[in-house]
N, CA, C and O atoms as CSV, one atom per row, in Angstrom:
chain,resi,resn,atom,element,x,y,z
A,1,MET,N,N,0.032,-4.614,1.198
A,1,MET,CA,C,1.213,-5.176,0.579
A,1,MET,C,C,2.300,-5.277,1.648
A,1,MET,O,O,2.593,-4.293,2.327
A,2,PRO,N,N,2.888,-6.440,1.799
A,2,PRO,CA,C,3.921,-6.597,2.827
A,2,PRO,C,C,5.165,-5.754,2.538
A,2,PRO,O,O,5.532,-5.520,1.387
A,3,LEU,N,N,5.787,-5.315,3.609
A,3,LEU,CA,C,6.978,-4.472,3.489
A,3,LEU,C,C,8.114,-5.220,2.804
A,3,LEU,O,O,8.892,-4.621,2.062
A,4,LEU,N,N,8.214,-6.510,3.043
A,4,LEU,CA,C,9.267,-7.305,2.416
A,4,LEU,C,C,9.125,-7.313,0.896
A,4,LEU,O,O,10.125,-7.259,0.180
A,5,THR,N,N,7.903,-7.379,0.404
A,5,THR,CA,C,7.661,-7.338,-1.041
A,5,THR,C,C,8.111,-6.006,-1.624
A,5,THR,O,O,8.720,-5.966,-2.693
A,6,ILE,N,N,7.817,-4.933,-0.936
A,6,ILE,CA,C,8.216,-3.603,-1.405
A,6,ILE,C,C,9.732,-3.491,-1.467
A,6,ILE,O,O,10.280,-2.966,-2.437
A,7,VAL,N,N,10.408,-3.982,-0.436
A,7,VAL,CA,C,11.870,-3.919,-0.404
A,7,VAL,C,C,12.474,-4.766,-1.521
A,7,VAL,O,O,13.424,-4.341,-2.178
A,8,VAL,N,N,11.929,-5.955,-1.738
A,8,VAL,CA,C,12.446,-6.828,-2.800
A,8,VAL,C,C,12.243,-6.192,-4.174
A,8,VAL,O,O,13.142,-6.239,-5.014
A,9,VAL,N,N,11.081,-5.603,-4.409
A,9,VAL,CA,C,10.830,-4.951,-5.696
A,9,VAL,C,C,11.787,-3.779,-5.895
A,9,VAL,O,O,12.316,-3.596,-6.991
A,10,LEU,N,N,12.013,-2.991,-4.860
A,10,LEU,CA,C,12.947,-1.862,-4.975
A,10,LEU,C,C,14.362,-2.337,-5.286
A,10,LEU,O,O,15.063,-1.726,-6.092
A,11,ILE,N,N,14.777,-3.419,-4.648
A,11,ILE,CA,C,16.119,-3.957,-4.918
A,11,ILE,C,C,16.218,-4.469,-6.347
A,11,ILE,O,O,17.205,-4.205,-7.033
A,12,VAL,N,N,15.207,-5.198,-6.800
A,12,VAL,CA,C,15.224,-5.740,-8.164
A,12,VAL,C,C,15.229,-4.619,-9.201
A,12,VAL,O,O,15.986,-4.672,-10.170
A,13,VAL,N,N,14.394,-3.615,-9.003
A,13,VAL,CA,C,14.355,-2.488,-9.946
A,13,VAL,C,C,15.692,-1.749,-9.946
A,13,VAL,O,O,16.189,-1.361,-11.003
A,14,GLY,N,N,16.266,-1.555,-8.773
A,14,GLY,CA,C,17.555,-0.877,-8.691
A,14,GLY,C,C,18.663,-1.645,-9.385
A,14,GLY,O,O,19.477,-1.056,-10.095
A,15,VAL,N,N,18.701,-2.957,-9.185
A,15,VAL,CA,C,19.734,-3.776,-9.831
A,15,VAL,C,C,19.534,-3.793,-11.346
A,15,VAL,O,O,20.501,-3.694,-12.100
A,16,LEU,N,N,18.285,-3.918,-11.791
A,16,LEU,CA,C,18.031,-3.906,-13.237
A,16,LEU,C,C,18.419,-2.576,-13.871
A,16,LEU,O,O,18.994,-2.543,-14.959
A,17,LEU,N,N,18.101,-1.482,-13.186
A,17,LEU,CA,C,18.473,-0.174,-13.716
A,17,LEU,C,C,19.985,-0.012,-13.740
A,17,LEU,O,O,20.531,0.557,-14.685
A,18,TRP,N,N,20.660,-0.502,-12.723
A,18,TRP,CA,C,22.126,-0.440,-12.696
A,18,TRP,C,C,22.723,-1.275,-13.829
A,18,TRP,O,O,23.670,-0.842,-14.485
A,19,LEU,N,N,22.172,-2.474,-14.062
A,19,LEU,CA,C,22.667,-3.319,-15.147
A,19,LEU,C,C,22.480,-2.651,-16.504
A,19,LEU,O,O,23.379,-2.682,-17.344
A,20,VAL,N,N,21.321,-2.054,-16.717
A,20,VAL,CA,C,21.075,-1.364,-17.988
A,20,VAL,C,C,22.028,-0.195,-18.148
A,20,VAL,O,O,22.593,0.000,-19.224
A,21,ASN,N,N,22.214,0.585,-17.093
A,21,ASN,CA,C,23.106,1.743,-17.173
A,21,ASN,C,C,24.556,1.343,-17.363
A,21,ASN,O,O,25.318,2.073,-17.997
A,22,THR,N,N,24.952,0.199,-16.825
A,22,THR,CA,C,26.348,-0.211,-16.881
A,22,THR,C,C,26.699,-0.943,-18.167
A,22,THR,O,O,27.731,-0.665,-18.776
A,23,TYR,N,N,25.851,-1.873,-18.583
A,23,TYR,CA,C,26.245,-2.795,-19.639
A,23,TYR,C,C,25.605,-2.552,-20.999
A,23,TYR,O,O,26.015,-3.176,-21.978
A,24,ILE,N,N,24.621,-1.673,-21.095
A,24,ILE,CA,C,24.011,-1.397,-22.396
A,24,ILE,C,C,24.480,-0.021,-22.859
A,24,ILE,O,O,24.197,0.987,-22.211
A,25,PRO,N,N,25.191,0.020,-23.972
A,25,PRO,CA,C,25.684,1.318,-24.453
A,25,PRO,C,C,24.551,2.163,-25.034
A,25,PRO,O,O,23.891,1.777,-25.999
A,26,MET,N,N,24.350,3.317,-24.419
A,26,MET,CA,C,23.314,4.245,-24.871
A,26,MET,C,C,23.859,5.658,-24.746
A,26,MET,O,O,24.820,5.916,-24.022
A,27,ASP,N,N,23.224,6.556,-25.468
A,27,ASP,CA,C,23.545,7.966,-25.333
A,27,ASP,C,C,23.170,8.435,-23.928
A,27,ASP,O,O,22.241,7.906,-23.318
A,28,GLY,N,N,23.891,9.418,-23.426
A,28,GLY,CA,C,23.648,9.916,-22.077
A,28,GLY,C,C,22.259,10.490,-21.879
A,28,GLY,O,O,21.672,10.358,-20.805
A,29,LYS,N,N,21.728,11.134,-22.923
A,29,LYS,CA,C,20.381,11.706,-22.818
A,29,LYS,C,C,19.333,10.615,-22.686
A,29,LYS,O,O,18.385,10.746,-21.912
A,30,ILE,N,N,19.502,9.537,-23.443
A,30,ILE,CA,C,18.550,8.432,-23.374
A,30,ILE,C,C,18.612,7.764,-22.003
A,30,ILE,O,O,17.579,7.395,-21.444
A,31,LYS,N,N,19.823,7.608,-21.461
A,31,LYS,CA,C,19.964,7.015,-20.128
A,31,LYS,C,C,19.285,7.874,-19.069
A,31,LYS,O,O,18.617,7.353,-18.176
A,32,SER,N,N,19.455,9.181,-19.168
A,32,SER,CA,C,18.848,10.050,-18.163
A,32,SER,C,C,17.321,10.036,-18.268
A,32,SER,O,O,16.632,10.081,-17.249
A,33,ILE,N,N,16.788,9.972,-19.497
A,33,ILE,CA,C,15.336,9.872,-19.669
A,33,ILE,C,C,14.835,8.544,-19.116
A,33,ILE,O,O,13.815,8.508,-18.428
A,34,LEU,N,N,15.539,7.457,-19.406
A,34,LEU,CA,C,15.157,6.147,-18.891
A,34,LEU,C,C,15.180,6.132,-17.364
A,34,LEU,O,O,14.255,5.622,-16.731
A,35,ASN,N,N,16.229,6.687,-16.778
A,35,ASN,CA,C,16.323,6.744,-15.319
A,35,ASN,C,C,15.172,7.550,-14.730
A,35,ASN,O,O,14.585,7.148,-13.725
A,36,ALA,N,N,14.845,8.681,-15.343
A,36,ALA,CA,C,13.764,9.520,-14.832
A,36,ALA,C,C,12.422,8.800,-14.919
A,36,ALA,O,O,11.620,8.867,-13.987
A,37,VAL,N,N,12.174,8.114,-16.026
A,37,VAL,CA,C,10.910,7.393,-16.193
A,37,VAL,C,C,10.791,6.281,-15.154
A,37,VAL,O,O,9.729,6.103,-14.558
A,38,VAL,N,N,11.866,5.538,-14.935
A,38,VAL,CA,C,11.838,4.447,-13.961
A,38,VAL,C,C,11.629,4.995,-12.549
A,38,VAL,O,O,10.841,4.440,-11.783
A,39,VAL,N,N,12.324,6.072,-12.200
A,39,VAL,CA,C,12.179,6.653,-10.865
A,39,VAL,C,C,10.758,7.174,-10.651
A,39,VAL,O,O,10.178,6.958,-9.587
A,40,ILE,N,N,10.198,7.847,-11.635
A,40,ILE,CA,C,8.831,8.366,-11.513
A,40,ILE,C,C,7.839,7.210,-11.369
A,40,ILE,O,O,6.922,7.277,-10.551
A,41,ALA,N,N,8.024,6.147,-12.166
A,41,ALA,CA,C,7.129,4.993,-12.079
A,41,ALA,C,C,7.224,4.321,-10.708
A,41,ALA,O,O,6.206,3.914,-10.149
A,42,VAL,N,N,8.431,4.201,-10.166
A,42,VAL,CA,C,8.599,3.577,-8.853
A,42,VAL,C,C,8.002,4.447,-7.756
A,42,VAL,O,O,7.395,3.928,-6.820
A,43,VAL,N,N,8.162,5.757,-7.858
A,43,VAL,CA,C,7.577,6.653,-6.857
A,43,VAL,C,C,6.052,6.571,-6.881
A,43,VAL,O,O,5.416,6.516,-5.829
A,44,ILE,N,N,5.469,6.561,-8.073
A,44,ILE,CA,C,4.015,6.437,-8.180
A,44,ILE,C,C,3.555,5.090,-7.626
A,44,ILE,O,O,2.542,5.022,-6.929
A,45,TRP,N,N,4.289,4.020,-7.928
A,45,TRP,CA,C,3.948,2.705,-7.398
A,45,TRP,C,C,4.030,2.680,-5.868
A,45,TRP,O,O,3.166,2.108,-5.203
A,46,LEU,N,N,5.076,3.303,-5.320
A,46,LEU,CA,C,5.214,3.363,-3.862
A,46,LEU,C,C,4.074,4.156,-3.227
A,46,LEU,O,O,3.542,3.757,-2.191
A,47,LEU,N,N,3.701,5.270,-3.841
A,47,LEU,CA,C,2.595,6.061,-3.303
A,47,LEU,C,C,1.294,5.268,-3.323
A,47,LEU,O,O,0.491,5.374,-2.396
A,48,GLN,N,N,1.080,4.482,-4.364
A,48,GLN,CA,C,-0.105,3.624,-4.406
A,48,GLN,C,C,-0.012,2.502,-3.377
A,48,GLN,O,O,-1.011,2.149,-2.751
A,49,ALA,N,N,1.182,1.943,-3.201
A,49,ALA,CA,C,1.346,0.832,-2.266
A,49,ALA,C,C,1.091,1.280,-0.831
A,49,ALA,O,O,0.562,0.511,-0.028
A,50,PHE,N,N,1.459,2.506,-0.505
A,50,PHE,CA,C,1.244,3.016,0.848
A,50,PHE,C,C,-0.108,3.705,1.007
A,50,PHE,O,O,-0.426,4.198,2.089
A,51,GLY,N,N,-0.899,3.743,-0.049
A,51,GLY,CA,C,-2.245,4.275,0.049
A,51,GLY,C,C,-2.353,5.780,-0.067
A,51,GLY,O,O,-3.412,6.340,0.215
A,52,VAL,N,N,-1.284,6.454,-0.475
A,52,VAL,CA,C,-1.341,7.903,-0.639
A,52,VAL,C,C,-2.116,8.261,-1.897
A,52,VAL,O,O,-2.908,9.204,-1.894
A,53,LEU,N,N,-1.893,7.521,-2.965
A,53,LEU,CA,C,-2.642,7.698,-4.212
A,53,LEU,C,C,-3.686,6.599,-4.318
A,53,LEU,O,O,-3.457,5.462,-3.905
A,54,GLY,N,N,-4.815,6.950,-4.867
A,54,GLY,CA,C,-5.853,5.954,-5.087
A,54,GLY,C,C,-5.579,5.176,-6.349
A,54,GLY,O,O,-4.451,5.141,-6.841
A,55,ASP,N,N,-6.612,4.555,-6.868
A,55,ASP,CA,C,-6.507,3.774,-8.089
A,55,ASP,C,C,-6.403,4.716,-9.283
A,55,ASP,O,O,-7.326,5.485,-9.552
A,56,LEU,N,N,-5.285,4.656,-9.997
A,56,LEU,CA,C,-5.106,5.546,-11.148
A,56,LEU,C,C,-5.836,5.019,-12.379
A,56,LEU,O,O,-5.917,5.725,-13.384
A,57,GLY,N,N,-6.364,3.809,-12.331
A,57,GLY,CA,C,-7.124,3.266,-13.446
A,57,GLY,C,C,-8.470,3.941,-13.609
A,57,GLY,O,O,-9.072,3.877,-14.681
A,58,ALA,N,N,-8.949,4.588,-12.558
A,58,ALA,CA,C,-10.247,5.246,-12.619
A,58,ALA,C,C,-10.166,6.641,-13.248
A,58,ALA,O,O,-11.197,7.262,-13.507
A,59,ILE,N,N,-8.968,7.126,-13.490
A,59,ILE,CA,C,-8.800,8.455,-14.065
A,59,ILE,C,C,-9.026,8.376,-15.577
A,59,ILE,O,O,-8.429,7.541,-16.257
A,60,ARG,N,N,-9.880,9.237,-16.089
A,60,ARG,CA,C,-10.180,9.276,-17.524
A,60,ARG,C,C,-9.599,10.550,-18.120
A,60,ARG,O,O,-9.704,11.623,-17.527
A,61,VAL,N,N,-8.990,10.429,-19.286
A,61,VAL,CA,C,-8.472,11.581,-20.007
A,61,VAL,C,C,-9.273,11.695,-21.295
A,61,VAL,O,O,-9.373,10.730,-22.053
A,62,GLY,N,N,-9.836,12.854,-21.544
A,62,GLY,CA,C,-10.648,13.051,-22.734
A,62,GLY,C,C,-12.094,12.704,-22.476
A,62,GLY,O,O,-12.580,12.808,-21.350
A,63,LYS,N,N,-12.794,12.282,-23.550
A,63,LYS,CA,C,-14.227,12.012,-23.433
A,63,LYS,C,C,-14.506,10.709,-22.768
A,63,LYS,O,O,-15.667,10.340,-22.596
């Protein structure tokens, strides 16, 4: 994955998260949960993009 694509995705996600936090009225707890979920998802995506994590689709939970 090209570095430029990663930078563009990070900028877009950051701007979208800022817009949601600024212009959509929500309770503070919901905003913090949303921020945490987005940050965790972006970190996992970055780890996959750099090859630190393998394919998470192969992981099975349960039977």
